[in-house]
Backbone of each chain as nested JSON, in Angstrom:
{
  "chains": [
    {"id": "A", "residues": [
      {"number": 1, "name": "MET", "atoms": {"N": [90.071, 116.121, 148.546], "CA": [90.741, 116.787, 147.424], "C": [90.283, 118.244, 147.329]}},
      {"number": 2, "name": "ALA", "atoms": {"N": [91.246, 119.141, 147.153], "CA": [90.916, 120.565, 147.099], "C": [90.081, 120.878, 145.858]}},
      {"number": 3, "name": "LYS", "atoms": {"N": [89.124, 121.788, 146.026], "CA": [88.285, 122.188, 144.891], "C": [89.064, 123.133, 143.987]}},
      {"number": 4, "name": "GLN", "atoms": {"N": [88.64, 123.188, 142.734], "CA": [89.237, 124.122, 141.775], "C": [88.127, 124.905, 141.091]}},
      {"number": 5, "name": "ILE", "atoms": {"N": [88.397, 126.165, 140.83], "CA": [87.411, 126.966, 140.106], "C": [87.428, 126.532, 138.647]}},
      {"number": 6, "name": "GLU", "atoms": {"N": [86.245, 126.159, 138.144], "CA": [86.152, 125.799, 136.726], "C": [85.629, 127.013, 135.964]}},
      {"number": 7, "name": "TRP", "atoms": {"N": [86.555, 127.73, 135.342], "CA": [86.166, 128.94, 134.617], "C": [85.571, 128.568, 133.277]}},
      {"number": 8, "name": "LEU", "atoms": {"N": [84.378, 129.085, 132.987], "CA": [83.747, 128.873, 131.684], "C": [84.034, 130.087, 130.807]}},
      {"number": 9, "name": "ALA", "atoms": {"N": [83.985, 129.878, 129.495], "CA": [84.321, 130.968, 128.578], "C": [83.143, 131.395, 127.707]}},
      {"number": 10, "name": "GLY", "atoms": {"N": [82.159, 130.526, 127.551], "CA": [81.071, 130.821, 126.619], "C": [79.827, 131.338, 127.319]}},
      {"number": 11, "name": "GLU", "atoms": {"N": [79.306, 132.456, 126.82], "CA": [78.135, 133.079, 127.449], "C": [76.932, 132.136, 127.47]}},
      {"number": 12, "name": "GLU", "atoms": {"N": [76.736, 131.414, 126.375], "CA": [75.576, 130.522, 126.287], "C": [75.638, 129.437, 127.354]}},
      {"number": 13, "name": "GLU", "atoms": {"N": [76.823, 128.84, 127.506], "CA": [77.005, 127.783, 128.501], "C": [76.813, 128.33, 129.916]}},
      {"number": 14, "name": "VAL", "atoms": {"N": [77.333, 129.525, 130.149], "CA": [77.21, 130.158, 131.464], "C": [75.738, 130.387, 131.794]}},
      {"number": 15, "name": "MET", "atoms": {"N": [74.99, 130.954, 130.852], "CA": [73.595, 131.277, 131.127], "C": [72.756, 130.018, 131.309]}},
      {"number": 16, "name": "GLU", "atoms": {"N": [73.074, 128.995, 130.543], "CA": [72.338, 127.728, 130.668], "C": [72.559, 127.133, 132.06]}},
      {"number": 17, "name": "LEU", "atoms": {"N": [73.81, 127.144, 132.504], "CA": [74.151, 126.581, 133.811], "C": [73.565, 127.416, 134.951]}},
      {"number": 18, "name": "ALA", "atoms": {"N": [73.592, 128.73, 134.777], "CA": [73.034, 129.609, 135.809], "C": [71.538, 129.382, 135.946]}},
      {"number": 19, "name": "ASN", "atoms": {"N": [70.853, 129.231, 134.824], "CA": [69.414, 128.952, 134.856], "C": [69.117, 127.622, 135.496]}},
      {"number": 20, "name": "LYS", "atoms": {"N": [69.968, 126.637, 135.202], "CA": [69.76, 125.279, 135.707], "C": [70.003, 125.208, 137.218]}},
      {"number": 21, "name": "THR", "atoms": {"N": [71.041, 125.89, 137.689], "CA": [71.437, 125.783, 139.105], "C": [70.848, 126.887, 139.973]}},
      {"number": 22, "name": "GLY", "atoms": {"N": [70.451, 128.0, 139.364], "CA": [69.965, 129.147, 140.134], "C": [71.091, 129.962, 140.748]}},
      {"number": 23, "name": "LYS", "atoms": {"N": [72.324, 129.602, 140.446], "CA": [73.464, 130.313, 141.029], "C": [73.693, 131.655, 140.341]}},
      {"number": 24, "name": "ALA", "atoms": {"N": [74.288, 132.566, 141.094], "CA": [74.712, 133.837, 140.526], "C": [75.951, 133.603, 139.662]}},
      {"number": 25, "name": "ILE", "atoms": {"N": [76.296, 134.621, 138.885], "CA": [77.431, 134.524, 137.958], "C": [78.511, 135.516, 138.377]}},
      {"number": 26, "name": "LEU", "atoms": {"N": [79.724, 135.018, 138.434], "CA": [80.894, 135.883, 138.646], "C": [81.631, 135.974, 137.316]}},
      {"number": 27, "name": "LEU", "atoms": {"N": [81.57, 137.169, 136.708], "CA": [82.233, 137.387, 135.417], "C": [83.514, 138.179, 135.642]}},
      {"number": 28, "name": "ASP", "atoms": {"N": [84.635, 137.535, 135.351], "CA": [85.954, 138.106, 135.612], "C": [86.6, 138.523, 134.288]}},
      {"number": 29, "name": "PHE", "atoms": {"N": [86.742, 139.833, 134.079], "CA": [87.498, 140.336, 132.925], "C": [88.952, 140.369, 133.326]}},
      {"number": 30, "name": "PHE", "atoms": {"N": [89.745, 139.522, 132.736], "CA": [91.132, 139.37, 133.175], "C": [92.093, 139.547, 132.009]}},
      {"number": 31, "name": "LYS", "atoms": {"N": [93.317, 139.884, 132.368], "CA": [94.391, 140.016, 131.381], "C": [95.286, 138.803, 131.557]}},
      {"number": 32, "name": "PRO", "atoms": {"N": [95.366, 137.929, 130.536], "CA": [96.177, 136.727, 130.684], "C": [97.638, 137.079, 130.987]}},
      {"number": 33, "name": "ALA", "atoms": {"N": [98.249, 136.28, 131.869], "CA": [99.644, 136.532, 132.265], "C": [100.574, 136.329, 131.074]}}
    ]},
    {"id": "B", "residues": [
      {"number": 1, "name": "MET", "atoms": {"N": [94.994, 138.539, 140.976], "CA": [93.944, 137.699, 141.556], "C": [94.306, 136.223, 141.407]}},
      {"number": 2, "name": "ASP", "atoms": {"N": [94.841, 135.876, 140.229], "CA": [95.22, 134.469, 139.994], "C": [96.344, 134.007, 140.9]}},
      {"number": 3, "name": "ALA", "atoms": {"N": [97.298, 134.912, 141.163], "CA": [98.479, 134.512, 141.931], "C": [98.219, 134.48, 143.428]}},
      {"number": 4, "name": "VAL", "atoms": {"N": [97.346, 135.369, 143.897], "CA": [97.211, 135.533, 145.35], "C": [95.834, 135.124, 145.891]}},
      {"number": 5, "name": "THR", "atoms": {"N": [94.79, 135.609, 145.249], "CA": [93.46, 135.531, 145.877], "C": [92.683, 134.259, 145.511]}},
      {"number": 6, "name": "TYR", "atoms": {"N": [92.572, 133.98, 144.204], "CA": [91.769, 132.813, 143.807], "C": [92.278, 131.482, 144.371]}},
      {"number": 7, "name": "PRO", "atoms": {"N": [93.611, 131.288, 144.516], "CA": [94.07, 129.978, 145.004], "C": [93.786, 129.702, 146.484]}},
      {"number": 8, "name": "VAL", "atoms": {"N": [93.436, 130.732, 147.242], "CA": [93.189, 130.514, 148.675], "C": [91.93, 129.65, 148.837]}},
      {"number": 9, "name": "GLU", "atoms": {"N": [92.053, 128.633, 149.661], "CA": [91.022, 127.593, 149.721], "C": [89.625, 128.145, 150.034]}},
      {"number": 10, "name": "TYR", "atoms": {"N": [89.53, 129.051, 151.014], "CA": [88.184, 129.529, 151.366], "C": [87.57, 130.376, 150.255]}},
      {"number": 11, "name": "VAL", "atoms": {"N": [88.417, 131.019, 149.445], "CA": [87.907, 131.783, 148.3], "C": [87.444, 130.815, 147.21]}},
      {"number": 12, "name": "THR", "atoms": {"N": [88.296, 129.855, 146.889], "CA": [87.944, 128.853, 145.878], "C": [86.642, 128.154, 146.25]}},
      {"number": 13, "name": "ASP", "atoms": {"N": [86.557, 127.696, 147.502], "CA": [85.362, 126.965, 147.937], "C": [84.109, 127.821, 147.808]}},
      {"number": 14, "name": "TYR", "atoms": {"N": [84.219, 129.093, 148.206], "CA": [83.027, 129.948, 148.175], "C": [82.565, 130.19, 146.732]}},
      {"number": 15, "name": "ILE", "atoms": {"N": [83.519, 130.376, 145.834], "CA": [83.153, 130.587, 144.425], "C": [82.531, 129.323, 143.837]}},
      {"number": 16, "name": "VAL", "atoms": {"N": [83.174, 128.185, 144.074], "CA": [82.675, 126.92, 143.522], "C": [81.256, 126.633, 144.027]}},
      {"number": 17, "name": "GLU", "atoms": {"N": [81.024, 126.906, 145.304], "CA": [79.721, 126.57, 145.894], "C": [78.609, 127.552, 145.526]}},
      {"number": 18, "name": "ASN", "atoms": {"N": [78.986, 128.791, 145.208], "CA": [77.936, 129.811, 145.089], "C": [77.837, 130.532, 143.75]}},
      {"number": 19, "name": "PHE", "atoms": {"N": [78.798, 130.35, 142.874], "CA": [78.781, 131.094, 141.618], "C": [79.077, 130.194, 140.418]}},
      {"number": 20, "name": "ILE", "atoms": {"N": [78.564, 130.613, 139.269], "CA": [79.045, 130.098, 137.996], "C": [80.199, 131.023, 137.61]}},
      {"number": 21, "name": "ALA", "atoms": {"N": [81.381, 130.448, 137.442], "CA": [82.583, 131.254, 137.185], "C": [82.784, 131.411, 135.675]}},
      {"number": 22, "name": "TRP", "atoms": {"N": [82.848, 132.676, 135.249], "CA": [82.924, 133.001, 133.813], "C": [84.094, 133.948, 133.609]}},
      {"number": 23, "name": "ARG", "atoms": {"N": [84.968, 133.619, 132.676], "CA": [86.123, 134.459, 132.411], "C": [86.098, 135.024, 131.018]}},
      {"number": 24, "name": "ALA", "atoms": {"N": [86.45, 136.281, 130.898], "CA": [86.524, 136.929, 129.597], "C": [87.898, 137.582, 129.46]}},
      {"number": 25, "name": "ASP", "atoms": {"N": [88.572, 137.266, 128.399], "CA": [89.909, 137.817, 128.132], "C": [89.781, 139.31, 127.777]}},
      {"number": 26, "name": "TYR", "atoms": {"N": [90.403, 140.151, 128.585], "CA": [90.309, 141.602, 128.407], "C": [90.86, 142.045, 127.044]}},
      {"number": 27, "name": "ASP", "atoms": {"N": [91.801, 141.28, 126.507], "CA": [92.446, 141.687, 125.25], "C": [91.664, 141.284, 123.997]}},
      {"number": 28, "name": "THR", "atoms": {"N": [90.755, 140.328, 124.132], "CA": [90.092, 139.825, 122.926], "C": [88.555, 139.893, 122.95]}},
      {"number": 29, "name": "GLU", "atoms": {"N": [87.959, 139.921, 124.134], "CA": [86.487, 139.848, 124.224], "C": [85.859, 141.24, 124.113]}},
      {"number": 30, "name": "THR", "atoms": {"N": [86.05, 141.863, 122.971], "CA": [85.634, 143.265, 122.825], "C": [84.107, 143.44, 122.911]}},
      {"number": 31, "name": "ALA", "atoms": {"N": [83.363, 142.457, 122.439], "CA": [81.898, 142.587, 122.501], "C": [81.428, 142.577, 123.953]}},
      {"number": 32, "name": "LEU", "atoms": {"N": [82.037, 141.714, 124.771], "CA": [81.655, 141.67, 126.192], "C": [82.12, 142.92, 126.939]}},
      {"number": 33, "name": "LEU", "atoms": {"N": [83.301, 143.428, 126.55], "CA": [83.785, 144.671, 127.168], "C": [82.78, 145.787, 126.93]}},
      {"number": 34, "name": "ARG", "atoms": {"N": [82.27, 145.869, 125.709], "CA": [81.293, 146.904, 125.37], "C": [79.971, 146.665, 126.097]}},
      {"number": 35, "name": "LYS", "atoms": {"N": [79.539, 145.412, 126.098], "CA": [78.249, 145.073, 126.709], "C": [78.205, 145.461, 128.185]}},
      {"number": 36, "name": "PHE", "atoms": {"N": [79.335, 145.24, 128.885], "CA": [79.367, 145.513, 130.326], "C": [80.123, 146.802, 130.672]}},
      {"number": 37, "name": "ASN", "atoms": {"N": [80.441, 147.596, 129.653], "CA": [81.135, 148.875, 129.887], "C": [82.394, 148.701, 130.744]}},
      {"number": 38, "name": "VAL", "atoms": {"N": [83.228, 147.782, 130.343], "CA": [84.461, 147.511, 131.087], "C": [85.639, 148.138, 130.353]}},
      {"number": 39, "name": "ASN", "atoms": {"N": [86.465, 148.902, 131.099], "CA": [87.637, 149.519, 130.478], "C": [88.876, 149.443, 131.369]}},
      {"number": 40, "name": "TRP", "atoms": {"N": [88.847, 148.509, 132.296], "CA": [90.014, 148.306, 133.16], "C": [90.001, 146.858, 133.639]}},
      {"number": 41, "name": "THR", "atoms": {"N": [91.179, 146.395, 134.056], "CA": [91.248, 145.037, 134.57], "C": [92.112, 144.987, 135.813]}},
      {"number": 42, "name": "PRO", "atoms": {"N": [91.836, 144.136, 136.798], "CA": [90.675, 143.247, 136.799], "C": [89.361, 143.985, 137.11]}},
      {"number": 43, "name": "THR", "atoms": {"N": [88.33, 143.622, 136.361], "CA": [86.97, 144.029, 136.687], "C": [86.152, 142.767, 136.875]}},
      {"number": 44, "name": "LEU", "atoms": {"N": [85.433, 142.687, 137.974], "CA": [84.579, 141.538, 138.247], "C": [83.137, 142.003, 138.313]}},
      {"number": 45, "name": "VAL", "atoms": {"N": [82.294, 141.389, 137.494], "CA": [80.893, 141.772, 137.412], "C": [80.054, 140.618, 137.95]}},
      {"number": 46, "name": "PHE", "atoms": {"N": [79.142, 140.937, 138.864], "CA": [78.306, 139.909, 139.482], "C": [76.9, 140.009, 138.906]}},
      {"number": 47, "name": "LEU", "atoms": {"N": [76.441, 138.906, 138.344], "CA": [75.161, 138.872, 137.647], "C": [74.219, 137.876, 138.317]}},
      {"number": 48, "name": "ASP", "atoms": {"N": [72.92, 138.13, 138.193], "CA": [71.98, 137.115, 138.674], "C": [71.843, 136.023, 137.617]}},
      {"number": 49, "name": "LYS", "atoms": {"N": [71.006, 135.045, 137.903], "CA": [70.911, 133.882, 137.007], "C": [70.354, 134.243, 135.626]}},
      {"number": 50, "name": "LYS", "atoms": {"N": [69.759, 135.445, 135.521], "CA": [69.244, 135.894, 134.225], "C": [70.273, 136.736, 133.471]}},
      {"number": 51, "name": "GLY", "atoms": {"N": [71.43, 136.963, 134.108], "CA": [72.476, 137.736, 133.437], "C": [72.409, 139.229, 133.698]}},
      {"number": 52, "name": "ILE", "atoms": {"N": [71.61, 139.627, 134.675], "CA": [71.486, 141.058, 135.002], "C": [72.499, 141.429, 136.075]}},
      {"number": 53, "name": "GLU", "atoms": {"N": [73.231, 142.524, 135.819], "CA": [74.287, 142.952, 136.755], "C": [73.702, 143.583, 138.025]}},
      {"number": 54, "name": "HIS", "atoms": {"N": [74.319, 143.234, 139.185], "CA": [73.894, 143.821, 140.455], "C": [75.049, 144.386, 141.268]}},
      {"number": 55, "name": "TYR", "atoms": {"N": [76.286, 144.038, 140.908], "CA": [77.429, 144.443, 141.731], "C": [78.678, 144.301, 140.891]}},
      {"number": 56, "name": "ARG", "atoms": {"N": [79.666, 145.2, 141.133], "CA": [80.942, 145.014, 140.438], "C": [82.103, 145.48, 141.288]}},
      {"number": 57, "name": "LEU", "atoms": {"N": [83.251, 144.89, 141.03], "CA": [84.493, 145.241, 141.709], "C": [85.522, 145.595, 140.662]}},
      {"number": 58, "name": "LEU", "atoms": {"N": [86.374, 146.551, 140.99], "CA": [87.436, 146.936, 140.083], "C": [88.747, 146.968, 140.862]}},
      {"number": 59, "name": "GLY", "atoms": {"N": [89.761, 146.299, 140.355], "CA": [91.057, 146.307, 141.018], "C": [91.281, 145.074, 141.869]}},
      {"number": 60, "name": "PHE", "atoms": {"N": [92.541, 144.869, 142.206], "CA": [92.937, 143.703, 142.995], "C": [92.419, 143.803, 144.428]}},
      {"number": 61, "name": "LEU", "atoms": {"N": [92.012, 142.666, 144.963], "CA": [91.685, 142.579, 146.387], "C": [92.334, 141.326, 146.966]}},
      {"number": 62, "name": "PRO", "atoms": {"N": [92.917, 141.42, 148.166], "CA": [93.459, 140.226, 148.811], "C": [92.317, 139.334, 149.298]}},
      {"number": 63, "name": "PRO", "atoms": {"N": [92.607, 138.084, 149.573], "CA": [91.533, 137.134, 149.904], "C": [90.654, 137.55, 151.064]}},
      {"number": 64, "name": "GLU", "atoms": {"N": [91.237, 138.116, 152.121], "CA": [90.445, 138.455, 153.305], "C": [89.449, 139.587, 153.021]}},
      {"number": 65, "name": "ALA", "atoms": {"N": [89.753, 140.443, 152.041], "CA": [88.796, 141.478, 151.642], "C": [87.841, 140.939, 150.58]}},
      {"number": 66, "name": "PHE", "atoms": {"N": [88.368, 140.117, 149.678], "CA": [87.562, 139.619, 148.558], "C": [86.413, 138.738, 149.03]}},
      {"number": 67, "name": "ILE", "atoms": {"N": [86.667, 137.898, 150.042], "CA": [85.612, 136.978, 150.502], "C": [84.392, 137.756, 150.983]}},
      {"number": 68, "name": "VAL", "atoms": {"N": [84.628, 138.907, 151.602], "CA": [83.505, 139.721, 152.083], "C": [82.7, 140.263, 150.897]}},
      {"number": 69, "name": "HIS", "atoms": {"N": [83.408, 140.67, 149.847], "CA": [82.7, 141.175, 148.659], "C": [81.918, 140.067, 147.953]}},
      {"number": 70, "name": "LEU", "atoms": {"N": [82.417, 138.85, 148.012], "CA": [81.657, 137.742, 147.422], "C": [80.316, 137.57, 148.146]}},
      {"number": 71, "name": "ILE", "atoms": {"N": [80.363, 137.656, 149.476], "CA": [79.124, 137.532, 150.262], "C": [78.225, 138.749, 150.013]}},
      {"number": 72, "name": "LEU", "atoms": {"N": [78.848, 139.922, 149.975], "CA": [78.101, 141.156, 149.721], "C": [77.424, 141.118, 148.347]}},
      {"number": 73, "name": "ALA", "atoms": {"N": [78.134, 140.623, 147.358], "CA": [77.566, 140.524, 146.01], "C": [76.338, 139.613, 146.012]}},
      {"number": 74, "name": "ARG", "atoms": {"N": [76.443, 138.473, 146.688], "CA": [75.276, 137.581, 146.77], "C": [74.127, 138.268, 147.504]}},
      {"number": 75, "name": "GLY", "atoms": {"N": [74.488, 139.016, 148.537], "CA": [73.455, 139.735, 149.284], "C": [72.759, 140.771, 148.435]}},
      {"number": 76, "name": "ARG", "atoms": {"N": [73.553, 141.511, 147.644], "CA": [72.951, 142.55, 146.789], "C": [72.09, 141.926, 145.684]}},
      {"number": 77, "name": "ILE", "atoms": {"N": [72.54, 140.798, 145.172], "CA": [71.732, 140.107, 144.157], "C": [70.412, 139.643, 144.767]}},
      {"number": 78, "name": "ALA", "atoms": {"N": [70.488, 139.017, 145.95], "CA": [69.26, 138.554, 146.619], "C": [68.346, 139.747, 146.911]}},
      {"number": 79, "name": "PHE", "atoms": {"N": [68.921, 140.834, 147.413], "CA": [68.133, 142.023, 147.757], "C": [67.422, 142.592, 146.53]}},
      {"number": 80, "name": "GLU", "atoms": {"N": [68.163, 142.72, 145.437], "CA": [67.597, 143.365, 144.252], "C": [66.693, 142.442, 143.438]}},
      {"number": 81, "name": "THR", "atoms": {"N": [66.658, 141.162, 143.814], "CA": [65.716, 140.243, 143.169], "C": [64.641, 139.81, 144.17]}},
      {"number": 82, "name": "SER", "atoms": {"N": [64.453, 140.635, 145.201], "CA": [63.389, 140.457, 146.205], "C": [63.561, 139.234, 147.098]}},
      {"number": 83, "name": "GLY", "atoms": {"N": [64.748, 138.704, 147.192], "CA": [65.002, 137.6, 148.132], "C": [65.467, 138.164, 149.461]}},
      {"number": 84, "name": "TYR", "atoms": {"N": [64.563, 138.871, 150.128], "CA": [64.966, 139.677, 151.285], "C": [65.447, 138.856, 152.481]}},
      {"number": 85, "name": "ALA", "atoms": {"N": [64.83, 137.712, 152.733], "CA": [65.253, 136.889, 153.873], "C": [66.671, 136.356, 153.629]}},
      {"number": 86, "name": "GLU", "atoms": {"N": [66.915, 135.882, 152.428], "CA": [68.262, 135.402, 152.087], "C": [69.27, 136.555, 152.187]}},
      {"number": 87, "name": "ALA", "atoms": {"N": [68.888, 137.708, 151.674], "CA": [69.784, 138.871, 151.719], "C": [70.111, 139.239, 153.159]}},
      {"number": 88, "name": "ALA", "atoms": {"N": [69.105, 139.276, 154.018], "CA": [69.332, 139.638, 155.43], "C": [70.327, 138.674, 156.068]}},
      {"number": 89, "name": "GLY", "atoms": {"N": [70.215, 137.392, 155.744], "CA": [71.133, 136.398, 156.299], "C": [72.557, 136.604, 155.824]}},
      {"number": 90, "name": "LEU", "atoms": {"N": [72.714, 136.95, 154.554], "CA": [74.058, 137.175, 154.006], "C": [74.696, 138.433, 154.607]}},
      {"number": 91, "name": "PHE", "atoms": {"N": [73.924, 139.507, 154.719], "CA": [74.474, 140.731, 155.319], "C": [74.801, 140.504, 156.798]}},
      {"number": 92, "name": "ASP", "atoms": {"N": [73.962, 139.735, 157.469], "CA": [74.21, 139.426, 158.886], "C": [75.511, 138.645, 159.053]}},
      {"number": 93, "name": "ARG", "atoms": {"N": [75.775, 137.761, 158.11], "CA": [77.015, 136.98, 158.18], "C": [78.246, 137.896, 158.108]}},
      {"number": 94, "name": "ILE", "atoms": {"N": [78.174, 138.902, 157.243], "CA": [79.304, 139.845, 157.135], "C": [79.512, 140.564, 158.472]}},
      {"number": 95, "name": "VAL", "atoms": {"N": [78.414, 141.044, 159.052], "CA": [78.516, 141.799, 160.312], "C": [79.115, 140.932, 161.413]}},
      {"number": 96, "name": "LYS", "atoms": {"N": [78.663, 139.678, 161.478], "CA": [79.087, 138.818, 162.59], "C": [80.433, 138.144, 162.371]}},
      {"number": 97, "name": "GLU", "atoms": {"N": [80.702, 137.736, 161.131], "CA": [81.922, 136.946, 160.895], "C": [83.118, 137.786, 160.437]}},
      {"number": 98, "name": "TYR", "atoms": {"N": [82.842, 138.999, 159.951], "CA": [83.94, 139.861, 159.462], "C": [83.818, 141.257, 160.063]}},
      {"number": 99, "name": "PRO", "atoms": {"N": [83.831, 141.352, 161.4], "CA": [83.559, 142.644, 162.058], "C": [84.579, 143.725, 161.747]}},
      {"number": 100, "name": "ASP", "atoms": {"N": [85.75, 143.342, 161.279], "CA": [86.771, 144.349, 160.967], "C": [86.744, 144.803, 159.509]}},
      {"number": 101, "name": "SER", "atoms": {"N": [85.846, 144.243, 158.719], "CA": [85.79, 144.59, 157.294], "C": [85.262, 146.01, 157.08]}},
      {"number": 102, "name": "GLU", "atoms": {"N": [85.786, 146.673, 156.064], "CA": [85.296, 148.003, 155.684], "C": [83.858, 147.944, 155.165]}},
      {"number": 103, "name": "GLN", "atoms": {"N": [83.398, 146.758, 154.834], "CA": [82.055, 146.616, 154.259], "C": [80.965, 146.473, 155.318]}},
      {"number": 104, "name": "VAL", "atoms": {"N": [81.347, 146.421, 156.597], "CA": [80.364, 146.21, 157.655], "C": [79.285, 147.303, 157.686]}},
      {"number": 105, "name": "PRO", "atoms": {"N": [79.642, 148.607, 157.574], "CA": [78.563, 149.614, 157.578], "C": [77.53, 149.381, 156.464]}},
      {"number": 106, "name": "GLN", "atoms": {"N": [78.014, 149.056, 155.268], "CA": [77.082, 148.769, 154.167], "C": [76.215, 147.556, 154.496]}},
      {"number": 107, "name": "ALA", "atoms": {"N": [76.838, 146.546, 155.107], "CA": [76.095, 145.327, 155.458], "C": [75.029, 145.626, 156.51]}},
      {"number": 108, "name": "ILE", "atoms": {"N": [75.346, 146.481, 157.492], "CA": [74.352, 146.837, 158.511], "C": [73.184, 147.575, 157.859]}},
      {"number": 109, "name": "TYR", "atoms": {"N": [73.509, 148.485, 156.939], "CA": [72.474, 149.25, 156.24], "C": [71.512, 148.304, 155.497]}},
      {"number": 110, "name": "PHE", "atoms": {"N": [72.096, 147.436, 154.661], "CA": [71.242, 146.562, 153.852], "C": [70.58, 145.451, 154.67]}},
      {"number": 111, "name": "ARG", "atoms": {"N": [71.207, 145.045, 155.783], "CA": [70.551, 144.073, 156.664], "C": [69.286, 144.694, 157.248]}},
      {"number": 112, "name": "GLY", "atoms": {"N": [69.393, 145.97, 157.65], "CA": [68.225, 146.656, 158.198], "C": [67.101, 146.778, 157.183]}},
      {"number": 113, "name": "VAL", "atoms": {"N": [67.457, 147.167, 155.962], "CA": [66.426, 147.321, 154.926], "C": [65.813, 145.962, 154.574]}},
      {"number": 114, "name": "SER", "atoms": {"N": [66.668, 144.948, 154.482], "CA": [66.169, 143.601, 154.143], "C": [65.22, 143.09, 155.221]}},
      {"number": 115, "name": "ARG", "atoms": {"N": [65.596, 143.299, 156.48], "CA": [64.726, 142.855, 157.581], "C": [63.4, 143.606, 157.572]}},
      {"number": 116, "name": "MET", "atoms": {"N": [63.455, 144.898, 157.257], "CA": [62.227, 145.676, 157.179], "C": [61.332, 145.157, 156.053]}},
      {"number": 117, "name": "LYS", "atoms": {"N": [61.964, 144.793, 154.927], "CA": [61.185, 144.281, 153.792], "C": [60.504, 142.963, 154.155]}},
      {"number": 118, "name": "VAL", "atoms": {"N": [61.207, 142.132, 154.968], "CA": [60.643, 140.835, 155.359], "C": [59.51, 141.019, 156.349]}},
      {"number": 119, "name": "THR", "atoms": {"N": [59.739, 141.884, 157.347], "CA": [58.793, 141.985, 158.467], "C": [57.762, 143.103, 158.299]}},
      {"number": 120, "name": "LYS", "atoms": {"N": [58.035, 144.044, 157.362], "CA": [57.216, 145.269, 157.204], "C": [57.248, 146.12, 158.472]}},
      {"number": 121, "name": "ASP", "atoms": {"N": [58.284, 145.944, 159.27], "CA": [58.4, 146.638, 160.553], "C": [59.537, 147.667, 160.466]}},
      {"number": 122, "name": "ASP", "atoms": {"N": [59.157, 148.941, 160.54], "CA": [60.145, 150.024, 160.403], "C": [61.173, 150.073, 161.535]}},
      {"number": 123, "name": "SER", "atoms": {"N": [60.909, 149.378, 162.626], "CA": [61.874, 149.406, 163.741], "C": [63.217, 148.797, 163.314]}},
      {"number": 124, "name": "ASN", "atoms": {"N": [63.189, 147.971, 162.286], "CA": [64.448, 147.413, 161.766], "C": [65.347, 148.508, 161.204]}},
      {"number": 125, "name": "LEU", "atoms": {"N": [64.734, 149.514, 160.597], "CA": [65.51, 150.642, 160.069], "C": [66.084, 151.467, 161.218]}},
      {"number": 126, "name": "GLU", "atoms": {"N": [65.26, 151.694, 162.23], "CA": [65.719, 152.471, 163.384], "C": [66.879, 151.766, 164.081]}},
      {"number": 127, "name": "GLU", "atoms": {"N": [66.772, 150.451, 164.216], "CA": [67.858, 149.68, 164.861], "C": [69.142, 149.78, 164.047]}},
      {"number": 128, "name": "ALA", "atoms": {"N": [69.026, 149.673, 162.715], "CA": [70.214, 149.777, 161.857], "C": [70.838, 151.161, 161.986]}},
      {"number": 129, "name": "ALA", "atoms": {"N": [70.001, 152.193, 161.981], "CA": [70.502, 153.569, 162.091], "C": [71.219, 153.77, 163.427]}},
      {"number": 130, "name": "GLU", "atoms": {"N": [70.635, 153.255, 164.496], "CA": [71.258, 153.397, 165.826], "C": [72.597, 152.676, 165.882]}},
      {"number": 131, "name": "GLU", "atoms": {"N": [72.624, 151.463, 165.339], "CA": [73.868, 150.674, 165.34], "C": [74.954, 151.389, 164.543]}},
      {"number": 132, "name": "LEU", "atoms": {"N": [74.572, 151.945, 163.403], "CA": [75.55, 152.656, 162.571], "C": [76.05, 153.932, 163.257]}},
      {"number": 133, "name": "LYS", "atoms": {"N": [75.128, 154.671, 163.861], "CA": [75.527, 155.919, 164.541], "C": [76.5, 155.623, 165.677]}},
      {"number": 134, "name": "LYS", "atoms": {"N": [76.256, 154.529, 166.37], "CA": [77.087, 154.174, 167.53], "C": [78.455, 153.651, 167.094]}},
      {"number": 135, "name": "ALA", "atoms": {"N": [78.463, 152.724, 166.129], "CA": [79.714, 152.042, 165.77], "C": [80.489, 152.737, 164.646]}},
      {"number": 136, "name": "PHE", "atoms": {"N": [79.75, 153.423, 163.747], "CA": [80.405, 154.022, 162.574], "C": [79.865, 155.44, 162.334]}},
      {"number": 137, "name": "PRO", "atoms": {"N": [80.098, 156.335, 163.284], "CA": [79.491, 157.677, 163.172], "C": [79.928, 158.465, 161.937]}},
      {"number": 138, "name": "ASP", "atoms": {"N": [81.11, 158.153, 161.403], "CA": [81.614, 158.917, 160.264], "C": [81.372, 158.251, 158.908]}},
      {"number": 139, "name": "SER", "atoms": {"N": [80.732, 157.107, 158.919], "CA": [80.518, 156.387, 157.66], "C": [79.438, 157.051, 156.808]}},
      {"number": 140, "name": "GLU", "atoms": {"N": [79.646, 157.002, 155.49], "CA": [78.622, 157.504, 154.578], "C": [77.329, 156.692, 154.719]}},
      {"number": 141, "name": "TRP", "atoms": {"N": [77.465, 155.413, 155.072], "CA": [76.267, 154.566, 155.237], "C": [75.441, 155.036, 156.433]}},
      {"number": 142, "name": "THR", "atoms": {"N": [76.105, 155.625, 157.421], "CA": [75.388, 156.183, 158.57], "C": [74.608, 157.42, 158.122]}},
      {"number": 143, "name": "MET", "atoms": {"N": [75.254, 158.252, 157.294], "CA": [74.574, 159.448, 156.778], "C": [73.325, 159.063, 155.992]}},
      {"number": 144, "name": "ARG", "atoms": {"N": [73.424, 157.946, 155.283], "CA": [72.278, 157.536, 154.462], "C": [71.061, 157.162, 155.306]}},
      {"number": 145, "name": "THR", "atoms": {"N": [71.291, 156.906, 156.595], "CA": [70.157, 156.548, 157.461], "C": [69.525, 157.778, 158.118]}},
      {"number": 146, "name": "ASN", "atoms": {"N": [70.017, 158.978, 157.845], "CA": [69.5, 160.181, 158.51], "C": [67.974, 160.311, 158.43]}},
      {"number": 147, "name": "PRO", "atoms": {"N": [67.346, 159.997, 157.291], "CA": [65.882, 160.12, 157.244], "C": [65.141, 159.086, 158.096]}},
      {"number": 148, "name": "TRP", "atoms": {"N": [65.846, 158.056, 158.563], "CA": [65.163, 157.004, 159.331], "C": [64.937, 157.419, 160.762]}}
    ]}
  ]
}
């Protein structure tokens, strides 16, 4: 099954997950279609 | 980015495997726009696990160019957080797997510096400078090696 990007919206959740996984963060400022 | 670049499988896979993906609506997230000094879209900001910025992209990129920047961003994050061996490996991947990319001169430069940081051997800088002079004589990254 193809992977999908799971975009998070909350800074707190992002930072918690980044700390837990050690992964870098890609923050995308986007204009909704 | 949504229509063309993100849906491509190798881009999706690389993001899922290597990044926490965070989206901020340009029209409503004014506090984040101010925090990261963003005034155009798309703007992509690459942060380390502590939330410190190390790399950013502005404007649309097609998948074949974007994938190189994803690797470069990880390399710059590793480099600036003293993960020199990891950084050298990431920059080396760009040089070897994406030889036609515009980012190759930058990757050669930072691969040389990363290798020097790992080995404490200045010959890594000389090798990078020679490679850049030979393959990319007009690149700004080659000029940056003049003191080496």
